[in-house]
C-alpha positions as a printed Julia matrix, in Angstrom:
165×3 Matrix{Float64}:
 -10.97  -21.41  -10.53
  -7.89  -21.34   -8.49
  -6.57  -18.47  -10.83
  -9.46  -16.52  -10.26
  -9.57  -16.51   -6.52
  -5.82  -15.68   -6.8
  -6.62  -12.72   -8.96
  -9.14  -11.74   -6.41
  -7.0   -12.04   -3.78
  -4.19  -10.01   -5.33
  -6.67   -7.25   -6.36
  -7.69   -6.99   -2.92
  -4.48   -6.97   -1.07
  -2.46   -4.52   -3.48
  -4.6    -1.74   -2.79
  -4.7    -1.8     0.76
  -0.82   -1.73    0.99
  -1.22    1.84   -0.8
  -4.04    3.13    1.4
  -1.88    3.69    4.3
  -0.81    7.26    4.21
   2.81    8.34    4.83
   1.94   10.34    8.09
   3.43   10.43   11.31
   1.93    7.83   13.88
   1.78    7.72   17.7
   4.57    9.91   19.19
   5.22   10.3    23.07
   7.39   12.71   24.83
   7.8    14.77   28.29
   6.24   18.13   28.57
   8.64   21.0    28.81
   8.55   21.07   32.31
   8.24   17.2    33.03
   5.02   17.27   34.83
   3.45   14.77   32.27
   4.19   12.79   29.05
   2.29   13.47   26.19
   1.31   10.86   23.6
  -0.19   12.23   20.31
  -1.45    9.62   17.87
  -2.92   10.96   14.77
  -5.43    8.76   12.9
  -5.66    9.42    9.24
  -8.61    9.49    7.23
  -9.03   10.52    3.48
  -8.01   14.08    2.12
  -5.6    14.73    5.04
  -8.59   14.55    7.63
  -6.99   13.67   10.83
  -8.48   12.65   14.49
  -5.5    13.64   16.76
  -5.77   11.57   19.85
  -3.96   13.25   22.69
  -3.14   11.34   26.05
  -2.13   12.9    29.15
   0.45   10.26   31.23
   2.01   10.33   34.45
   5.49   10.78   33.71
   7.42    7.43   32.89
   4.26    5.3    32.59
   1.01    4.46   30.57
  -1.47    5.72   33.47
  -3.61    8.27   32.24
  -3.62   11.56   34.25
  -7.32   12.92   34.84
  -8.26   16.45   34.82
  -5.99   18.46   32.53
  -6.49   22.03   31.36
  -4.92   22.13   27.85
  -4.95   23.2    24.31
  -3.81   21.71   20.93
  -2.33   23.89   18.36
  -1.32   23.4    14.66
   1.25   25.47   13.11
   2.51   25.34    9.44
   6.11   25.13    8.24
   6.32   28.98    8.57
   5.4    28.76   12.01
   2.06   30.3    11.47
  -0.75   28.94   13.8
  -3.59   27.34   11.53
  -5.61   25.98   14.39
  -6.03   25.98   18.04
  -8.7    23.58   19.61
  -9.49   26.15   22.52
  -9.79   28.98   19.86
 -12.39   26.8    18.0
 -14.64   27.64   20.95
 -13.32   31.11   21.82
 -11.93   29.8    25.1
  -8.42   30.28   26.51
  -7.99   26.42   27.22
 -10.11   23.33   27.27
 -10.39   20.82   30.06
 -10.59   16.95   30.13
 -12.01   15.06   32.86
 -10.71   11.52   31.42
  -7.14   12.51   30.31
  -7.57   11.64   26.64
  -9.05   13.6    23.9
  -9.47   13.33   20.2
  -9.42   16.4    18.19
 -10.42   16.43   14.64
  -8.53   18.43   12.11
  -8.21   18.52    8.13
  -4.95   19.68    6.99
  -5.18   22.13    4.18
  -2.13   21.03    2.38
   0.61   18.73    2.15
   3.99   19.66    3.96
   5.37   19.94    7.56
   3.41   20.86   10.46
   3.91   21.19   14.29
   1.4    19.95   16.64
   1.93   21.57   20.09
   0.14   20.44   22.96
   0.02   23.21   26.2
  -1.04   22.27   29.56
  -2.14   24.87   31.89
  -3.35   22.81   34.89
  -3.25   19.46   36.57
  -6.2    18.08   39.01
  -7.63   21.66   39.01
  -4.31   23.21   40.01
  -2.94   25.98   37.66
   0.62   25.43   36.67
   3.32   27.4    34.63
   2.39   26.43   31.02
   3.98   23.26   29.65
   4.43   22.28   26.23
   5.23   19.15   24.05
   5.98   19.52   20.31
   5.4    16.83   17.62
   6.27   17.36   13.97
   4.08   16.0    11.42
   4.51   15.52    7.68
   1.58   15.54    5.56
   2.37   14.06    2.3
   0.04   13.18   -0.59
  -2.04   10.28   -0.8
  -1.68    7.36   -3.52
  -4.44    8.45   -6.31
  -7.25    6.52   -6.03
  -7.31    6.08   -9.84
  -3.99    4.51   -9.64
  -5.23    2.16   -7.09
  -7.7     0.67   -9.57
  -4.94    0.56  -12.36
  -2.56   -1.39   -9.69
  -5.45   -3.61   -8.47
  -6.27   -4.44  -12.21
  -2.69   -5.1   -13.35
  -1.87   -7.1   -10.38
  -5.05   -9.34  -10.86
  -4.17   -9.65  -14.75
  -0.47  -10.83  -13.65
  -1.89  -13.49  -11.29
  -4.25  -14.83  -13.97
  -1.68  -14.98  -16.68
   0.77  -17.13  -14.17
  -2.13  -19.26  -13.34
  -2.77  -20.12  -17.01
   0.89  -21.0   -17.3
   0.68  -23.45  -14.82
């Protein structure tokens, strides 16, 4: 019974370690003009699907700045724009009252991308556009079939070791 429980535990834990995609996590930097700090935190799903959380913060703090006019753009490794959040709704910019937005995007392939956050207004006052750029490397996910093989192998090893005891 003890060996069976250990095998189940090993089978449950090993795949979890491989499910974490090797993508960039939360990144923070000041905008090009220093008006705000921009935090970008991609949350990764399956098949390179991302929920890109963008927070507009008052400089040097974790205080969210409300009422920002912005766009979030993504460019591939050649510099070609492959996505514009404002472009999705045929607008030059978007507005967030809360100061935090989540933008869904499915990366079409592996490789290097740049997420650019552009601000054009703060508190309903237009500003000279400021940007912050964040590099992202989209890497292959661990294949699902391989996860099963790893789990079965780990479980078999755990059972074999328990039988020796």
